[in-house]
C-alpha positions, 0 to 999 in steps of 0.5 A: 435614522442610521441608528434605526437602520443599523439596528434593523441590519443587526436584527436581520443578521441575528435572525439569519444566524438563528435560521442557519443554526436550526437548518438541518441541511447544515448538520447533514453537510457537516456529517457528509464532509466528515464521512468524505474526509475519513474515507479519503484518509482510509483509502490509500493509493496502490503501490507496488513497493507496499505490495512487495513489502506485504508479501512473505519472504518465502514468496519473495525469495522464490520469485527472486531465485526464479528470476536469477535462474532465468537470467542465467538460463538466458545469458549463459549460452552467450558465454559458454557454447556447449550442447548441454548448456540448456540443461545447466540453465534449467538446473540453475532455475530450479536450484535458485528457486528452491534456494530462494524459497528456503532462504525466505522461509528462514527469514520468515522464521526469524521474523516470527521469532522476533515477534514472539520475543518482543511480546 
């Protein structure tokens, strides 16, 4: 009897495997899983560091120059007390912003020349 029961269980397992193999929802689930996996891999998390890397050197230089000029404008009156120190601070903002822009433009030109040479 156990031989017969074992044979019936084996046949039942084979039949269930065949039904699962023909089941269209299995293929659909596998496709959805593949799509979801690709989507998860393609979507990256937002990062300010990556954003800052992607920005051109001109923009970075201008921004850094403006920030340095602003810091000079804010902290210079604590060290020098004259009536015209505000004009020096404003001049520092403009000068460092323009200097940062030109340095950034030079770095962008250097990078584009490197790309041309390496091609």
